[in-house]
NUVO-374322 format. One record per residue: x, y, z of N, C-alpha, C, O in turn. Coordinates in steps of 0.1 Angstrom, whole numbers, plus 5000, padded with zeros to 4 digits. Example, Ala and Ser with C-alpha at 12.3 -4.5 7.8 and 13.67 -1.06 7.14 Angstrom:
% residues 2
513249435078512349555078513249675078514249675085;512849785071513749895071512950005079513450115080;
//
This chain:
% residues 384
625171083922625170993911626570923910627570993911;626570793908627770723907628270713893627670643885;629370773889629870773875630070633870629970603858;630470543879630770403875629570333870629670233863;628370383873627170313868626870343854626070283847;627570453849627270493835628570463827629370543823;628570333824629870273817629870293802630970293796;628670293796628670303781628570453777628070533784;629070473765628970613759628070613747628070713740;627270503745626370493734625270603735624770643724;624870643747623770743748624270873754623470973754;625470883758625971003764627170973774627670863773;627471063783628571043792628271113805627671213806;628871063816628871123829630071223830631171183826;629771343835630871443836630871493850629771493857;631971533855632071603868631871753865632671813857;630871813871630571953868631572043876632272003884;631472173872632372273879632072283894632872333901;630872243898630472243912630772113919630572103931;631472023912631971903919631071783918631571673922;629871793914628971673914628971613900629371683890;628571493899628471423886627071443880626071443887;627071453866625771463859625971393846627071363841;624871363839624871283827624571383815623571463816;625371373805625071463793624671363781625471293776;623371363777622971283766623571323753623771443750;624071223745624571253732623471293722622371253724;623771373712622771413702622271293695622871193693;620971293692620271193684620671203669620971323665;620671103662620270963665621570883670622670913666;621370773677622470683681622670583669621770573660;623670513670623870403660623170283665623370233676;622170243658621270133662621670003655622070003643;621669893662621769763657620469703653619669673662;620169693640618769653636618669503637618769433627;618469453649618369313651617069263645616069343644;616869133642615569083638614469103648613369133645;614869103661613769123672613369273671612169293673;614269363669613869503668612969533656611969603656;613369473644612669493632611269433633610269483628;611169313640609869253642608969343651607769363648;609569393662608769483670608269613663607169653665;609069663654608669783646607569743636606569813635;607769633629606769583620605369563627604369603621;605469503638604169473646603469603650602269623648;604269703654603769823659603169903647602069953648;603769903636603269973624601969913619601069983615;601969783619600769703615599569733624598469753619;599769733637598669753646598169893645596969923646;599069993644598670133642597870153629596870223629;598270083619597470093606596070033608595170093603;595969923615594669873618593769973626592669983623;594470033636593670133644593170243635592070293637;594070293626593670403617592470363609591570443607;592470233604591370183596590070173604588970223600;590170123616588970113625588470253628587170273628;589370343632588870483635588170543623587270623625;588770523611588070583599586770523596585970593590;586470403600585170343598584170373609582970343608;584570433620583670453631582770573627583170673621;581470563631580570663626580770803631580370903625;581470813643581670953648583070953655583070973668;584170933648585470913655585871043662586571033673;585471163658585971283665585371293679585971343688;584171233681583571233694584371143704584271173716;585071043698585770953707587071013712587670953721;587571113705588871173709588871213724589771183731;587771283728587871333742587871223753588671243762;587071113752587271013762588570943762589170903772;589170923750590470863749591570963755592470913762;591371093753592271193759592171183774593271193781;590971173779590771173793591371043799591971053810;591270933793591870813798593370823798593970783808;593970883788595370903787595870993799596870963805;595071093801595371193812595371123826596271143834;594371043828594370973841595570873842596170873853;595870803832596870703833598270763833599170713841;598570863825599870933826600070993839601170993844;599071053845599171123858599371023869600071043879;598770903867598870793877600270753879600770713890;601070753868602470713868603170803878604170763884;602770923879603471023888602871023902603271113910;601870933905601470923918600070973921599570973933;599371033911597971083914597070963915597370853909;595970983922595070873924593670893919592670823921;593471003911592171033905591870933894592670883886;590570893894590070803884589370873873589170993873;588970793863588270853852586870913856586471013851;586270843866584970893872585271023879584471113877;586371033886586671153893586771273883586371383886;587471243872587771353862586371393856586171523855;585571303852584271353846583471423856582771523853;583371383869582671453879583171583882582471683883;584571603882585171733884584771823872584471943875;584771773860584371863849582971893849582571993843;582171813856580771853857580471943869579371973873;581571983876581472073888580572013899579872083905;580771873901579871813910580671743922580071673930;581971773923582771713934582271763947581971883949;582271673957581971703970582971793977584171783974;582571893985583571973991584371904001585371954006;583971784005584771704014585871634007586771584014;585971633994586971563987588071653983587871773980;589371603984590471683979590471673964590371563959;590571783957590571783943591971803937592071833925;593071803945594371823940594771733929595171773918;594571603931594871503921594071523908594671523897;592771533910591971543898592171673890592071683878;592571783897592971903890594171883881594271933870;595171803886596371773878595971693866596471723855;595071603867594571523856593871613846594071603834;593071703851592271793842593271883835592971913823;594271923841595272003834595971933823596271993813;596171803825596671723814595771723802596271733791;594471703805593471713794593671853786593671853774;593671953794593772093788595072103780595072163769;596172053785597472063778597471983765597872033755;596871863765596871783753595871843743596171843731;594771883747593771953738594472073732594372103720;595172153741595872273736596972233726597072303715;597772133729598772093720598272053706598872083696;597171973706596671923693596172043685596272043673;595572143692595072253684596272343680596272393669;597272353688598372443685599172393674599872463667;599172253672599972193661599472253647600272243637;598372303646597872363634598672483629598672513618;599272553639600072673636601572663641602372733635;601772573650603172573656603672423657602972343663;604772393651605272253652605772223666605972313674;605972093668606572053681607972123682608872103673;608172193692609372283694609572313708608772283717;610672373712610872423725609772513730609372503742;609372603721608272693725607072623728606372643739;606672523720605372443723605572363736604672353744;606772313738606972233750606772323762606172273772;607272443762607172533773605672563775605172573787;604972583764603472623765602772503771601872523780;603072383767602372263773602672253788601772223796;603872283792604272273806603472383814602972353825;603272493809602572603815601072553818600572583829;600472493808599072443809599072333820598172333828;599972243819599972123828600172163843599572103851;600972263846601372293859600572413865600872453877;599672463858598972583863598072553875597072473874;598472613886597572603898597572473905596672443913;598572383903598572253909599872223916600772313916;599972103922601172073929602372083919602372033908;603372143924604572173915604472303907605372343900;603272373909603072493901603972603906604072703899;604572593917605572693922606872683915607672773916;607072573907608372553900608272613886608472533876;608072733885608172813872607472743861608172703851;606172733861605472673849605772743836605772863836;606072663826606272723813607672773811607972833800;608572743820609972783819610872663821610672583830;611972663813612972553815613672593828613872713831;614172493835614872513848616072593846616772593836;616372673857617572753858618472703869619472763871;618072593875618872533885618972383882618272323874;619872313890620072173888618972093895618472133906;618471983889617571893895618171753895619271733889;617571653901618071523901616871423904615771463908;617171293901616171193903616671083913617771033911;615871053923616370953932615270923943614170983942;615570843952614570803962614270933971615071023971;613170923978612871043987613971063996614570974003;614371193998615371234007616771224001617771254008;616871183988618271173982618771313979618071403977;620071323979620771443976621371433962621271323955;621971543957622571533944623671433943623971383932;624371413954625471313955624871163955625471073949;623771143961623271013963622170973953621570863953;621771073944620771053934621070943925622270913922;620070873919620270773909620670833896621570773889;620170953893620371013880620371163882619471223888;621371233876621471373876621471423861622471393854;620471493857620371543843621471643840622171693850;621671683828622671783825622471923832621371963834;623571983836623472123841622872213831622672183819;622472333836621572423828622272453814621572443804;623472493814624072523801624072403791623772423779;624472293796624472173787622972133784622772083773;622072153793620672133790620172203778619472153770;620572333778620072423767620672373753619972373743;621872323753622472273741621772143737621472123725;621472053747620871933744619371953739618971883729;618672053744617372083739617372133725616572093717;618372213722618472263708618772153699618172153688;619672063702619971943694618771853692618571803681;617971833702616771753701615771813692615171743684;615571943693614672013684615072003669614271983660;616372013667616871993653616571853648616171833637;616771753657616471613653614971593650614671523641;614171653658612671643656612271683641611471613635;612971783636612571833623613571793612613371843601;614471713615615471673605614971573595614071483599;615471573583615071473573615871343577617071353579;615171233579615871113583615070993577613871003575;615770883575615170763571614670673582614070573580;614970723594614470643606612970643606612270743604;612370523609610870513610610370603621611070623631;609170663619608670753628608470703642608770773652;608070573644607870523657609170503665609270533677;610270473657611570473664611970613668612570623679;611770703659612170843662611370893675611970953684;610070853676609370893688609970833700609970893711;610370703700610970643711612270703715612570723727;613070743705614370803708614170943714614770973724;613171013709612871153714612371143729612671233737;611471043731610971033745612071013755612171073765;612970913751614170893760614971023762615271063773;615271093751616071213751615471323760616171383768;614171343759613571443767613671413782613971493790;613371283785613471243799614871253804615171283816;615871223796617271233800617671373802618471403811;617171473794617471613796616771663808617371743815;615571623810614771663822614771813824615271863834;614171883814614372033814613572113824613772233825;612572053831611772123840611972073855612571963857;611672153864611772123878610772013882610971943892;609672013875608571913878607771893865607771983857;607171783864606271753853606971703840606271693830;608171653841608871603830608271483824608171463812;607871393832607371263828606071283820605871233809;605171373825603871393818604071473805603471433795;604971573805605271643793605871553782605571553770;606771463787607471373778606471273771606571243759;605471233779604371143773603471223764602971163754;603171343767602371433758603071443745602371443734;604371453745605171473733604971353723604971373711;604871233729604771123720603471133711603571113699;602371163718601171173711601171293700600671273689;601771403704601871513695602771493683602471533672;603871423686604771383675604071293665604171313653;603471193670602771093661601671163653601371133641;600971263659599971333652600571433642600171433630;601671503645602371593636602871523624602871573613;603471403626604071323615602971243607603371183597;601771253611600671183603600671033606599970963598;601370983616601370843619599970803626599570693624;599470893634598170863641597270973637597471093640;596170933631595171033626594471103637594071223636;594171033648593471083659594171033672594770923672;594071113683594771073695594070963703593470983713;593970843697593170733702594070623708593670503709;595370653711596270553716596570593731597170703734;596270503740596570523754597870453758597870363766;598970513753600270443756600670453770601370363775;600170553778600470553792599870443800600370403811;598870373794598270253801599370143802599470073812;600170133791601270033790602370073800602869993807;602770203799603770253808603370233823604170203832;602170263826601670253840601670113845601970083856;601270023836601169873839602569823842602769733851;603469863834604869813835605769933840606869963834;605370003850605970123855607470103858608270183853;607770003866609169993870610069953858611170003856;609569873849610269833837610469963828611569983822;609470043827609570173820610670253825611570303817;610770273838611870353844613170283842614170343839;613170153844614470073843615070083829616270093827;614170073819614670073805615270213802616270223795;614570323806615070453804616470473810617370523804;616570423822617870443829618970353823620070393822;618570233818619470143812620070203799621270173795;619370283792619870353780621070443785622170443779;620770523795621870613800623070543805624170573802;622770433813623870373820624670273811625870263812;623870203803624470093795624370103780624770013773;623670203775623470223761622570123755622670083743;621570073763620669963758619470023750618370023755;619870083739618870143730617870033725616670063725;618369923721617469823715616369783725615269763721;616869753737615869703747614769803750613669773751;615169933751614170043753613270053741612070053743;613770043729612970063717611969943715610869963711;612469823718611569713718610469723728609269693725;610769763740609769783750608769893745607569873746;609270003740608370113735607470063724606270093724;608069993714607269943703606269843707605169833701;606569753716605569663722604469733728603269693727;604769843735603669923740602769983730601569983731;603370033719602570083707601569973702600369993700;602169853700601369743695600169703705599069693701;600569693717599569653727598469753729597269713729;598769883729597769983731596970013718595770053719;597569983706596769993694595669883694594569913691;596069763698595169653699594069683709592869653707;594469743721593569783731592469883726591269863729;592969983719592070083713591070023703589970053703;591569933695590769863685589669783692588469793689;590069713703589069633711587969723717586869693716;588469843723587469933729586569993718585370003721;587070033707586270093697585269993691584170033688;585669863690584769763685583669743694582469733690;583969743707582869733717581969853717580769833718;582469963715581670083714580770083702579670133702;581370033691580470023679579269933681578169963677;579569823688578469733691577469793700576269773698;577869863710576869933719576070033711574870043713;576770113702576070213694574970143685573970203683;575370033680574369953671573169913679572069923674;573369873692572269833700571269953703570069933704;571870073704571070193707570370243695569470333696;570670193683569970243671568470223671567770303666;568070113678566570093679565870203686564770243683;566570263697565970383704565870503694564970583695;566970513686566970633677565770623667564970713665;565570503661564570493651563170493657562170533650;562970463670561670463676561270603681560170623684;562170703681561970833686561270923676561370903664;560471013681559671103672560671193664560371243653;561871223670562871303663564171223663565071243671;564271123654565371033654566771113652567771063657;566771213645567971293642568571343656569671333659;567571403664568071463676568471353686569471363693;567671243687567971133696569371073692570071033701;569671063679570871013674572071103680573071053684;571871233679572871333684573071313699574171323704;571971293706572071283721572771153724573671153733;572471043718573170923721574670923717575470873724;574970983705576271003701577071083712578271053714;576471183717577171263727577571183740578571213746;576771083743577070993754578470923752579170893762;578770893740580070833737581270933739582370893742;580971053738581971163740582071193755583171213760;580971183762580971223776579971123784578771163786;580471013787579570913793579070943808578270873813;579671043814579171093826578871243824579771323820;577571283825577171413821576071473829575471393837;575871593828574771663834573771713823574171713811;572671753827571671813818572271933811572071963799;572872023819573472143814574472113803574572183793;575372013805576371983795575671933782576171973771;574671853783573971813771573271933764573371943752;572572013772571972143767572972223759572672273748;574172243765575172333759575772263746575872333736;576072143747576772073736575972063724576472083713;574672033726573772023714572972143711572172153701;573072253719572372373717570872353716570272393707;570372283726568972253727568472313740569172333749;567072333741566572393753566772293765566872173763;566872343777567072263789565972153790566372043793;564772193788563672093790563771983779563371873782;564172023767564371913757565471823761565371703760;566571873767567671793772567071693783567471573783;566271753791565671673802564771563797564871443802;563971593787563171483781563971373776563571253778;564971403769565771293763566571213773566671093772;567071283783567671213794566671123801567071003804;565471173804564471093810564170963802563970853807;564070983789563870863780564970763781564670643781;566170813782567370723782567470653796567970543797;567070723806567070663819565970553819566270443824;564870573814563770473813564170353805563770243808;564970383794565470273786566570193792567070093786;567170243803568270183809569670213804570670153807;569670313795570970363789571670453799572870443800;570970533806571570623816571070583830569970533831;571870613839571570593853571970723861573070763860;571070773869571470883878572370843889572070733895;573370913892574370863901574470933915575070883924;573771053916573971133928572871103939573071113951;571671073934570471063943569871203946568971213955;570471303940569971443943568771473935568471413924;567971573939566871623931567271723922566671743911;568371793925568971893916570471863913571071783920;570971933903572371913900572671763898573771713903;571871693891572071553890573071523879573371593870;573671403881574771353872574271213867573871133875;574471193854574071073848575270993842576171063837;575170863842576270783836575670683826574670623828;576270683814575970583804576870463808578070453803;576370373816577270273822577970183812579170163813;577270133801577870043792578970123784580070063782;578770243781579770323774580970343783582170323778;580770383795581770413804582670283807583870293807;581970173809582770053811583670013800584769963802;583170033788583970003776585170093775586270053770;585070213780586270303780587170273792588370283791;586670253804587370243816587970103819589070103824;587270003815587669863819589169843816589569863804;589969793825591369773823591669633819592869593817;590669543818590969403814591069393799591269283793;
//
């Protein structure tokens, strides 16, 4: 790491360690922010769009069912930033235990672990606030049995790490996080800031904490994914987001290089405002995106109401159709288990929906068949 690249002290300072290499020590939060009109506008826009999303989610007939597909979309996109190639289809098929033995499942297992970690974190928030303990627990879930799993899942690093191009050394790395002792101090200070009384807006706090976590880089692997998980959990804990229906990783993945560049520019040049404006624009854009998807899904559900009313058991048909919005790629066994209905009843309803064109069988098999609710899936997956 070149100390000359880190000229500003607004976010921290470069130090020469006792082992002779240079590393960056992030300063405790919060920094002194210049509340420019552009930053205030970005904050106002983000808060307004999130409020709209909360309103739309509250009016949706079954918002809790939508949590799972949005979580899965976030898992796919956050993991893609780190180089995985699994798609949303791959993830649903994996969860249906239908993947071909000819396919490598390493990437999709990583994505599935992200789902498990986020589900776990949302449930754990009921008893444990965002803390170093929860961060370690999330990391353990994320890294269990996958690439990087040999790097002490659930434990903060005990050795130095660094960030740079493939083959870089600690001397040639672009960025070297704080050594272990300084890392522990920085984590403690970050935890204090998370729970401190402050007049800073929650969205700005989330942006500051995300940068700080990535600057500390407390794990040997998985820091990016854990850092993005924390954004969702913080917004949920602070009551800013009623449900995890925001796919912020879609924005980070689309502007991946800018995302990395902005984080590095804070460390090197103290460009807090530029990072926060980028972060808040992402909040606004993805809140709008979620509203658009939910509105499309509402329209699709309204179209399907005719099938509900025409069925001999409209209450059960309604439950079956609603389940498709939670799991648009499914098996008969999954429907049977989720609704606690007999297998043959599940089959009858699936057959009806296939005949109506709502579901389509995707494997061509006579057994272990997988079905897709194409319209629902497209509304969730489409990146346009």
